[in-house]
Backbone and ligand atoms as CSV (ligand in chain L), in Angstrom:
chain,resi,resn,atom,element,x,y,z
A,1,ALA,N,N,-22.744,-25.975,23.084
A,1,ALA,CA,C,-23.863,-25.313,22.405
A,1,ALA,C,C,-23.771,-23.793,22.575
A,2,GLU,N,N,-23.369,-23.349,23.779
A,2,GLU,CA,C,-23.252,-21.902,24.030
A,2,GLU,C,C,-22.150,-21.294,23.150
A,3,ARG,N,N,-21.035,-22.038,23.064
A,3,ARG,CA,C,-19.930,-21.566,22.211
A,3,ARG,C,C,-20.376,-21.442,20.765
A,4,ASP,N,N,-21.087,-22.458,20.287
A,4,ASP,CA,C,-21.549,-22.433,18.899
A,4,ASP,C,C,-22.514,-21.283,18.664
A,5,ALA,N,N,-23.351,-20.985,19.664
A,5,ALA,CA,C,-24.298,-19.870,19.525
A,5,ALA,C,C,-23.556,-18.543,19.445
A,6,HIS,N,N,-22.484,-18.396,20.256
A,6,HIS,CA,C,-21.677,-17.172,20.203
A,6,HIS,C,C,-20.952,-17.049,18.862
A,7,ALA,N,N,-20.500,-18.185,18.362
A,7,ALA,CA,C,-19.709,-18.175,17.131
A,7,ALA,C,C,-20.557,-18.011,15.875
A,8,ALA,N,N,-21.841,-18.307,15.953
A,8,ALA,CA,C,-22.694,-18.299,14.748
A,8,ALA,C,C,-22.652,-16.977,13.992
A,9,PRO,N,N,-22.858,-15.820,14.652
A,9,PRO,CA,C,-22.813,-14.574,13.865
A,9,PRO,C,C,-21.429,-14.272,13.301
A,10,ILE,N,N,-20.377,-14.663,14.032
A,10,ILE,CA,C,-19.009,-14.442,13.542
A,10,ILE,C,C,-18.752,-15.326,12.323
A,11,ARG,N,N,-19.187,-16.580,12.415
A,11,ARG,CA,C,-19.015,-17.492,11.274
A,11,ARG,C,C,-19.822,-17.019,10.063
A,12,ALA,N,N,-21.000,-16.485,10.313
A,12,ALA,CA,C,-21.825,-15.981,9.204
A,12,ALA,C,C,-21.133,-14.799,8.527
A,13,GLU,N,N,-20.535,-13.906,9.330
A,13,GLU,CA,C,-19.822,-12.760,8.766
A,13,GLU,C,C,-18.584,-13.226,7.986
A,14,LEU,N,N,-17.894,-14.218,8.541
A,14,LEU,CA,C,-16.730,-14.777,7.840
A,14,LEU,C,C,-17.141,-15.371,6.498
A,15,ALA,N,N,-18.225,-16.121,6.493
A,15,ALA,CA,C,-18.705,-16.732,5.241
A,15,ALA,C,C,-19.071,-15.653,4.232
A,16,ARG,N,N,-19.713,-14.553,4.711
A,16,ARG,CA,C,-20.063,-13.436,3.818
A,16,ARG,C,C,-18.797,-12.803,3.244
A,17,SER,N,N,-17.780,-12.609,4.114
A,17,SER,CA,C,-16.531,-11.985,3.671
A,17,SER,C,C,-15.780,-12.845,2.663
A,18,LEU,N,N,-15.873,-14.157,2.809
A,18,LEU,CA,C,-15.123,-15.060,1.930
A,18,LEU,C,C,-15.874,-15.414,0.651
A,19,ARG,N,N,-17.114,-14.936,0.537
A,19,ARG,CA,C,-17.898,-15.222,-0.663
A,19,ARG,C,C,-17.150,-14.655,-1.883
A,20,GLY,N,N,-16.935,-15.452,-2.855
A,20,GLY,CA,C,-16.254,-14.992,-4.068
A,20,GLY,C,C,-14.745,-15.109,-3.994
A,21,ARG,N,N,-14.213,-15.538,-2.865
A,21,ARG,CA,C,-12.763,-15.619,-2.690
A,21,ARG,C,C,-12.120,-16.573,-3.707
A,22,ARG,N,N,-12.746,-17.722,-3.891
A,22,ARG,CA,C,-12.202,-18.717,-4.830
A,22,ARG,C,C,-12.126,-18.128,-6.236
A,23,PHE,N,N,-13.175,-17.381,-6.618
A,23,PHE,CA,C,-13.193,-16.735,-7.931
A,23,PHE,C,C,-12.029,-15.751,-8.039
A,24,LEU,N,N,-11.842,-14.927,-7.022
A,24,LEU,CA,C,-10.752,-13.936,-7.050
A,24,LEU,C,C,-9.380,-14.616,-7.084
A,25,ASP,N,N,-9.238,-15.701,-6.319
A,25,ASP,CA,C,-7.961,-16.420,-6.314
A,25,ASP,C,C,-7.632,-16.978,-7.695
A,26,LEU,N,N,-8.655,-17.451,-8.403
A,26,LEU,CA,C,-8.424,-17.986,-9.748
A,26,LEU,C,C,-8.158,-16.862,-10.751
A,27,LEU,N,N,-8.906,-15.766,-10.620
A,27,LEU,CA,C,-8.770,-14.656,-11.569
A,27,LEU,C,C,-7.422,-13.950,-11.424
A,28,TYR,N,N,-6.965,-13.787,-10.200
A,28,TYR,CA,C,-5.721,-13.046,-9.947
A,28,TYR,C,C,-4.608,-13.954,-9.460
A,29,ARG,N,N,-4.551,-15.148,-10.004
A,29,ARG,CA,C,-3.515,-16.112,-9.628
A,29,ARG,C,C,-2.130,-15.541,-9.972
A,30,PRO,N,N,-1.204,-15.552,-9.001
A,30,PRO,CA,C,0.139,-15.032,-9.287
A,30,PRO,C,C,0.825,-15.845,-10.388
A,31,ALA,N,N,1.677,-15.174,-11.156
A,31,ALA,CA,C,2.411,-15.843,-12.230
A,31,ALA,C,C,3.328,-16.909,-11.631
A,32,PRO,N,N,3.534,-18.025,-12.362
A,32,PRO,CA,C,4.384,-19.111,-11.846
A,32,PRO,C,C,5.788,-18.632,-11.460
A,33,GLN,N,N,6.362,-17.714,-12.244
A,33,GLN,CA,C,7.716,-17.245,-11.922
A,33,GLN,C,C,7.744,-16.371,-10.666
A,34,PHE,N,N,6.567,-15.835,-10.275
A,34,PHE,CA,C,6.487,-15.103,-9.017
A,34,PHE,C,C,6.418,-16.087,-7.852
A,35,LEU,N,N,5.637,-17.141,-8.029
A,35,LEU,CA,C,5.487,-18.122,-6.951
A,35,LEU,C,C,6.742,-18.956,-6.748
A,36,ALA,N,N,7.453,-19.224,-7.837
A,36,ALA,CA,C,8.679,-20.022,-7.721
A,36,ALA,C,C,9.727,-19.421,-8.650
A,37,PRO,N,N,10.436,-18.389,-8.201
A,37,PRO,CA,C,11.434,-17.750,-9.068
A,37,PRO,C,C,12.498,-18.762,-9.505
A,38,PRO,N,N,12.771,-18.804,-10.820
A,38,PRO,CA,C,13.750,-19.792,-11.299
A,38,PRO,C,C,15.185,-19.480,-10.871
A,39,ALA,N,N,15.520,-18.194,-10.709
A,39,ALA,CA,C,16.900,-17.835,-10.353
A,39,ALA,C,C,17.121,-17.973,-8.848
A,40,ASP,N,N,18.183,-18.692,-8.480
A,40,ASP,CA,C,18.479,-18.918,-7.063
A,40,ASP,C,C,18.776,-17.628,-6.300
A,41,GLU,N,N,19.303,-16.610,-6.988
A,41,GLU,CA,C,19.690,-15.388,-6.272
A,41,GLU,C,C,18.524,-14.431,-6.028
A,42,THR,N,N,17.323,-14.774,-6.485
A,42,THR,CA,C,16.153,-13.916,-6.269
A,42,THR,C,C,15.807,-13.863,-4.782
A,43,ILE,N,N,15.664,-12.642,-4.279
A,43,ILE,CA,C,15.263,-12.483,-2.878
A,43,ILE,C,C,13.784,-12.838,-2.762
A,44,VAL,N,N,13.469,-13.789,-1.917
A,44,VAL,CA,C,12.086,-14.212,-1.699
A,44,VAL,C,C,11.525,-13.521,-0.461
A,45,CYS,N,N,12.255,-13.547,0.625
A,45,CYS,CA,C,11.828,-12.895,1.856
A,45,CYS,C,C,12.643,-11.604,1.990
A,46,ARG,N,N,11.977,-10.496,1.661
A,46,ARG,CA,C,12.677,-9.208,1.693
A,46,ARG,C,C,13.033,-8.805,3.117
A,47,CYS,N,N,12.162,-9.129,4.050
A,47,CYS,CA,C,12.394,-8.711,5.438
A,47,CYS,C,C,13.666,-9.347,6.003
A,48,GLU,N,N,13.885,-10.615,5.704
A,48,GLU,CA,C,15.018,-11.344,6.269
A,48,GLU,C,C,16.099,-11.626,5.229
A,49,GLU,N,N,15.921,-11.082,4.025
A,49,GLU,CA,C,16.890,-11.226,2.939
A,49,GLU,C,C,17.251,-12.690,2.678
A,50,VAL,N,N,16.235,-13.485,2.442
A,50,VAL,CA,C,16.416,-14.903,2.154
A,50,VAL,C,C,16.150,-15.122,0.664
A,51,THR,N,N,17.034,-15.858,0.007
A,51,THR,CA,C,16.900,-16.079,-1.443
A,51,THR,C,C,16.175,-17.397,-1.742
A,52,ALA,N,N,15.739,-17.482,-3.000
A,52,ALA,CA,C,15.091,-18.717,-3.455
A,52,ALA,C,C,16.056,-19.898,-3.347
A,53,GLY,N,N,17.320,-19.653,-3.670
A,53,GLY,CA,C,18.315,-20.722,-3.597
A,53,GLY,C,C,18.499,-21.227,-2.171
A,54,GLN,N,N,18.488,-20.316,-1.195
A,54,GLN,CA,C,18.642,-20.741,0.199
A,54,GLN,C,C,17.461,-21.615,0.621
A,55,ILE,N,N,16.269,-21.232,0.188
A,55,ILE,CA,C,15.079,-22.015,0.556
A,55,ILE,C,C,15.132,-23.392,-0.098
A,56,ARG,N,N,15.456,-23.435,-1.381
A,56,ARG,CA,C,15.561,-24.734,-2.074
A,56,ARG,C,C,16.619,-25.614,-1.406
A,57,ASP,N,N,17.767,-25.013,-1.148
A,57,ASP,CA,C,18.877,-25.766,-0.572
A,57,ASP,C,C,18.519,-26.302,0.815
A,58,THR,N,N,17.899,-25.460,1.637
A,58,THR,CA,C,17.540,-25.883,2.995
A,58,THR,C,C,16.477,-26.980,2.952
A,59,ALA,N,N,15.500,-26.821,2.051
A,59,ALA,CA,C,14.458,-27.857,1.938
A,59,ALA,C,C,15.061,-29.187,1.507
A,60,ARG,N,N,16.003,-29.124,0.575
A,60,ARG,CA,C,16.614,-30.348,0.032
A,60,ARG,C,C,17.584,-30.990,1.036
A,61,ARG,N,N,18.515,-30.198,1.554
A,61,ARG,CA,C,19.573,-30.763,2.410
A,61,ARG,C,C,19.075,-31.157,3.792
A,62,LEU,N,N,18.182,-30.333,4.369
A,62,LEU,CA,C,17.745,-30.590,5.732
A,62,LEU,C,C,16.378,-31.261,5.812
A,63,GLY,N,N,15.742,-31.458,4.647
A,63,GLY,CA,C,14.449,-32.147,4.647
A,63,GLY,C,C,13.339,-31.337,5.287
A,64,VAL,N,N,13.400,-30.018,5.136
A,64,VAL,CA,C,12.364,-29.164,5.720
A,64,VAL,C,C,11.032,-29.470,5.036
A,65,THR,N,N,10.007,-29.705,5.828
A,65,THR,CA,C,8.728,-30.144,5.266
A,65,THR,C,C,7.708,-29.028,5.107
A,66,GLY,N,N,7.924,-27.886,5.766
A,66,GLY,CA,C,6.929,-26.816,5.679
A,66,GLY,C,C,7.493,-25.464,6.054
A,67,PRO,N,N,6.710,-24.411,5.836
A,67,PRO,CA,C,7.195,-23.056,6.069
A,67,PRO,C,C,7.483,-22.748,7.548
A,68,ASN,N,N,6.765,-23.369,8.453
A,68,ASN,CA,C,7.025,-23.098,9.870
A,68,ASN,C,C,8.380,-23.652,10.303
A,69,GLN,N,N,8.729,-24.809,9.767
A,69,GLN,CA,C,10.038,-25.375,10.066
A,69,GLN,C,C,11.133,-24.542,9.394
A,70,MET,N,N,10.830,-24.026,8.194
A,70,MET,CA,C,11.805,-23.205,7.469
A,70,MET,C,C,12.154,-21.944,8.265
A,71,LYS,N,N,11.183,-21.417,9.008
A,71,LYS,CA,C,11.428,-20.236,9.847
A,71,LYS,C,C,12.597,-20.477,10.798
A,72,ALA,N,N,12.642,-21.664,11.356
A,72,ALA,CA,C,13.672,-21.963,12.347
A,72,ALA,C,C,15.069,-21.933,11.740
A,73,PHE,N,N,15.183,-22.248,10.459
A,73,PHE,CA,C,16.497,-22.292,9.821
A,73,PHE,C,C,16.883,-20.972,9.179
A,74,LEU,N,N,15.928,-20.307,8.529
A,74,LEU,CA,C,16.279,-19.124,7.736
A,74,LEU,C,C,15.594,-17.839,8.197
A,75,ARG,N,N,14.677,-17.908,9.116
A,75,ARG,CA,C,13.924,-16.757,9.614
A,75,ARG,C,C,12.950,-16.177,8.584
A,76,CYS,N,N,12.792,-16.819,7.420
A,76,CYS,CA,C,11.821,-16.265,6.468
A,76,CYS,C,C,10.426,-16.385,7.095
A,77,GLY,N,N,9.665,-15.303,6.962
A,77,GLY,CA,C,8.346,-15.260,7.593
A,77,GLY,C,C,8.370,-14.649,8.973
A,78,MET,N,N,9.544,-14.282,9.468
A,78,MET,CA,C,9.649,-13.720,10.817
A,78,MET,C,C,9.954,-12.224,10.796
A,79,GLY,N,N,9.907,-11.615,9.629
A,79,GLY,CA,C,10.187,-10.183,9.514
A,79,GLY,C,C,8.980,-9.342,9.870
A,80,PRO,N,N,9.098,-8.026,9.702
A,80,PRO,CA,C,8.008,-7.116,10.062
A,80,PRO,C,C,6.684,-7.430,9.361
A,81,CYS,N,N,6.725,-8.002,8.159
A,81,CYS,CA,C,5.454,-8.285,7.460
A,81,CYS,C,C,4.882,-9.627,7.895
A,82,GLN,N,N,5.621,-10.381,8.708
A,82,GLN,CA,C,5.168,-11.671,9.234
A,82,GLN,C,C,4.782,-12.657,8.122
A,83,GLY,N,N,5.508,-12.596,7.006
A,83,GLY,CA,C,5.291,-13.557,5.939
A,83,GLY,C,C,4.214,-13.185,4.940
A,84,ARG,N,N,3.641,-11.997,5.066
A,84,ARG,CA,C,2.598,-11.617,4.105
A,84,ARG,C,C,3.144,-11.578,2.679
A,85,LEU,N,N,4.379,-11.132,2.539
A,85,LEU,CA,C,4.959,-11.004,1.195
A,85,LEU,C,C,5.592,-12.309,0.719
A,86,CYS,N,N,6.265,-13.017,1.580
A,86,CYS,CA,C,7.026,-14.186,1.137
A,86,CYS,C,C,6.277,-15.508,1.289
A,87,GLY,N,N,5.199,-15.539,2.042
A,87,GLY,CA,C,4.523,-16.793,2.368
A,87,GLY,C,C,4.218,-17.687,1.175
A,88,PRO,N,N,3.457,-17.188,0.187
A,88,PRO,CA,C,3.113,-18.078,-0.933
A,88,PRO,C,C,4.343,-18.602,-1.683
A,89,THR,N,N,5.374,-17.774,-1.823
A,89,THR,CA,C,6.570,-18.205,-2.550
A,89,THR,C,C,7.349,-19.244,-1.751
A,90,VAL,N,N,7.487,-19.024,-0.455
A,90,VAL,CA,C,8.194,-19.997,0.390
A,90,VAL,C,C,7.479,-21.353,0.325
A,91,VAL,N,N,6.160,-21.323,0.416
A,91,VAL,CA,C,5.378,-22.564,0.357
A,91,VAL,C,C,5.599,-23.264,-0.982
A,92,GLU,N,N,5.521,-22.503,-2.077
A,92,GLU,CA,C,5.657,-23.109,-3.412
A,92,GLU,C,C,7.055,-23.698,-3.615
A,93,LEU,N,N,8.078,-22.992,-3.151
A,93,LEU,CA,C,9.444,-23.509,-3.320
A,93,LEU,C,C,9.652,-24.803,-2.531
A,94,ILE,N,N,9.140,-24.852,-1.323
A,94,ILE,CA,C,9.259,-26.076,-0.512
A,94,ILE,C,C,8.478,-27.210,-1.182
A,95,ALA,N,N,7.272,-26.893,-1.655
A,95,ALA,CA,C,6.432,-27.915,-2.295
A,95,ALA,C,C,7.136,-28.498,-3.521
A,96,GLN,N,N,7.714,-27.618,-4.347
A,96,GLN,CA,C,8.414,-28.106,-5.546
A,96,GLN,C,C,9.605,-28.968,-5.177
A,97,GLU,N,N,10.336,-28.543,-4.166
A,97,GLU,CA,C,11.528,-29.293,-3.752
A,97,GLU,C,C,11.155,-30.672,-3.235
A,98,ARG,N,N,10.007,-30.761,-2.544
A,98,ARG,CA,C,9.557,-32.037,-1.981
A,98,ARG,C,C,8.727,-32.863,-2.958
A,99,GLY,N,N,8.281,-32.224,-4.047
A,99,GLY,CA,C,7.444,-32.929,-5.010
A,99,GLY,C,C,6.037,-33.169,-4.511
A,100,VAL,N,N,5.518,-32.220,-3.701
A,100,VAL,CA,C,4.147,-32.333,-3.193
A,100,VAL,C,C,3.402,-31.040,-3.527
A,101,SER,N,N,2.119,-31.003,-3.198
A,101,SER,CA,C,1.327,-29.811,-3.495
A,101,SER,C,C,1.548,-28.743,-2.423
A,102,ALA,N,N,1.195,-27.501,-2.786
A,102,ALA,CA,C,1.285,-26.402,-1.819
A,102,ALA,C,C,0.339,-26.651,-0.645
A,103,GLU,N,N,-0.822,-27.232,-0.915
A,103,GLU,CA,C,-1.787,-27.516,0.160
A,103,GLU,C,C,-1.190,-28.500,1.165
A,104,GLU,N,N,-0.487,-29.488,0.647
A,104,GLU,CA,C,0.125,-30.490,1.520
A,104,GLU,C,C,1.284,-29.885,2.325
A,105,THR,N,N,1.926,-28.872,1.759
A,105,THR,CA,C,3.059,-28.233,2.428
A,105,THR,C,C,2.601,-27.380,3.604
A,106,GLY,N,N,1.402,-26.819,3.488
A,106,GLY,CA,C,0.870,-26.001,4.584
A,106,GLY,C,C,1.253,-24.543,4.433
A,107,TYR,N,N,0.977,-23.776,5.476
A,107,TYR,CA,C,1.248,-22.343,5.424
A,107,TYR,C,C,1.740,-21.910,6.803
A,108,TYR,N,N,2.269,-20.690,6.867
A,108,TYR,CA,C,2.714,-20.162,8.154
A,108,TYR,C,C,1.580,-20.233,9.173
A,109,ARG,N,N,1.907,-20.585,10.394
A,109,ARG,CA,C,0.939,-20.550,11.487
A,109,ARG,C,C,0.744,-19.079,11.847
A,110,LEU,N,N,-0.457,-18.590,11.690
A,110,LEU,CA,C,-0.718,-17.173,11.943
A,110,LEU,C,C,-1.017,-16.972,13.424
A,111,ARG,N,N,-0.338,-15.989,14.004
A,111,ARG,CA,C,-0.509,-15.722,15.427
A,111,ARG,C,C,-0.733,-14.230,15.645
A,112,PRO,N,N,-1.479,-13.876,16.696
A,112,PRO,CA,C,-1.640,-12.450,16.983
A,112,PRO,C,C,-0.336,-11.857,17.526
A,113,PRO,N,N,-0.071,-10.585,17.356
A,113,PRO,CA,C,-0.910,-9.660,16.582
A,113,PRO,C,C,-0.796,-9.948,15.093
A,114,VAL,N,N,-1.924,-9.878,14.392
A,114,VAL,CA,C,-1.935,-10.250,12.976
A,114,VAL,C,C,-1.392,-9.145,12.089
A,115,LYS,N,N,-1.105,-7.999,12.654
A,115,LYS,CA,C,-0.396,-6.958,11.913
A,115,LYS,C,C,0.569,-6.283,12.871
A,116,PRO,N,N,1.626,-5.667,12.335
A,116,PRO,CA,C,2.604,-5.043,13.238
A,116,PRO,C,C,1.956,-3.994,14.144
A,117,VAL,N,N,2.318,-4.041,15.425
A,117,VAL,CA,C,1.797,-3.106,16.413
A,117,VAL,C,C,2.990,-2.488,17.117
A,118,THR,N,N,2.970,-1.158,17.267
A,118,THR,CA,C,4.089,-0.504,17.948
A,118,THR,C,C,3.918,-0.629,19.456
A,119,LEU,N,N,5.021,-0.473,20.181
A,119,LEU,CA,C,4.938,-0.517,21.641
A,119,LEU,C,C,4.065,0.611,22.164
A,120,SER,N,N,4.123,1.792,21.511
A,120,SER,CA,C,3.288,2.917,21.980
A,120,SER,C,C,1.800,2.593,21.817
A,121,GLU,N,N,1.451,1.852,20.753
A,121,GLU,CA,C,0.047,1.450,20.590
A,121,GLU,C,C,-0.360,0.479,21.699
A,122,LEU,N,N,0.535,-0.443,22.027
A,122,LEU,CA,C,0.226,-1.375,23.115
A,122,LEU,C,C,0.118,-0.647,24.447
A,123,ALA,N,N,1.051,0.304,24.669
A,123,ALA,CA,C,1.055,1.042,25.935
A,123,ALA,C,C,-0.176,1.926,26.067
A,124,ALA,N,N,-0.754,2.349,24.951
A,124,ALA,CA,C,-1.909,3.239,24.994
A,124,ALA,C,C,-3.224,2.494,25.244
A,125,LEU,N,N,-3.180,1.164,25.250
A,125,LEU,CA,C,-4.416,0.411,25.508
A,125,LEU,C,C,-4.897,0.711,26.921
A,126,PRO,N,N,-6.210,0.837,27.121
A,126,PRO,CA,C,-6.706,1.091,28.475
A,126,PRO,C,C,-6.414,-0.108,29.381
A,127,PRO,N,N,-5.920,0.141,30.593
A,127,PRO,CA,C,-5.596,-0.970,31.483
A,127,PRO,C,C,-6.859,-1.687,31.959
A,128,THR,N,N,-6.789,-2.994,31.961
A,128,THR,CA,C,-7.888,-3.798,32.510
A,128,THR,C,C,-7.436,-4.336,33.858
A,129,ASP,N,N,-8.378,-4.832,34.661
A,129,ASP,CA,C,-8.010,-5.428,35.952
A,129,ASP,C,C,-7.027,-6.584,35.752
A,130,ALA,N,N,-7.288,-7.401,34.739
A,130,ALA,CA,C,-6.405,-8.549,34.480
A,130,ALA,C,C,-5.001,-8.077,34.107
A,131,ALA,N,N,-4.905,-6.982,33.334
A,131,ALA,CA,C,-3.586,-6.482,32.934
A,131,ALA,C,C,-2.842,-5.930,34.141
A,132,VAL,N,N,-3.532,-5.228,35.021
A,132,VAL,CA,C,-2.889,-4.670,36.219
A,132,VAL,C,C,-2.435,-5.808,37.136
A,133,LYS,N,N,-3.281,-6.810,37.326
A,133,LYS,CA,C,-2.921,-7.939,38.193
A,133,LYS,C,C,-1.736,-8.718,37.638
A,134,ALA,N,N,-1.587,-8.689,36.329
A,134,ALA,CA,C,-0.500,-9.440,35.704
A,134,ALA,C,C,0.865,-8.860,36.044
A,135,VAL,N,N,0.940,-7.573,36.383
A,135,VAL,CA,C,2.231,-6.950,36.648
A,135,VAL,C,C,2.411,-6.499,38.097
A,136,VAL,N,N,1.348,-6.459,38.894
A,136,VAL,CA,C,1.437,-6.037,40.291
A,136,VAL,C,C,1.527,-7.275,41.173
A,137,ARG,N,N,2.503,-7.264,42.089
A,137,ARG,CA,C,2.682,-8.398,43.005
A,137,ARG,C,C,2.186,-8.064,44.384
L,1,LIG,S1,S,9.012,-10.876,3.367
L,1,LIG,FE1,FE,9.327,-12.587,4.607
L,1,LIG,S2,S,8.795,-11.920,6.577
L,1,LIG,FE2,FE,8.457,-10.210,5.329
């Protein structure tokens, strides 16, 4: 109950932020050729230089079921943008190859930091007791 009470204002803010999201997703739906480029040589993951053909081939030959598993084989989604650019396309290509929906295929597991952070930014964080104890023996 205490956890739910703490989460209530955060959930309310999230709901406010997501209001209208479905409308925007429908209005600005990416073109089919963007989500699933027909040419195999099209670069899908710019960060890791992975092509549409490599993703199709890996999904077909190795039976990759989702984007997180695809990371292990091709590193797509592991570049500096952490899959922000390639995520929807990787999901769509895997889904088409498997003959299932994008929802069933899933999406990259998002982990912090949710945006690239430099080491100097991390080093500039004020030290906490827990952080000091973590490195002092
Ligand atoms: S484009 Fe794939 S990780 Fe950046």
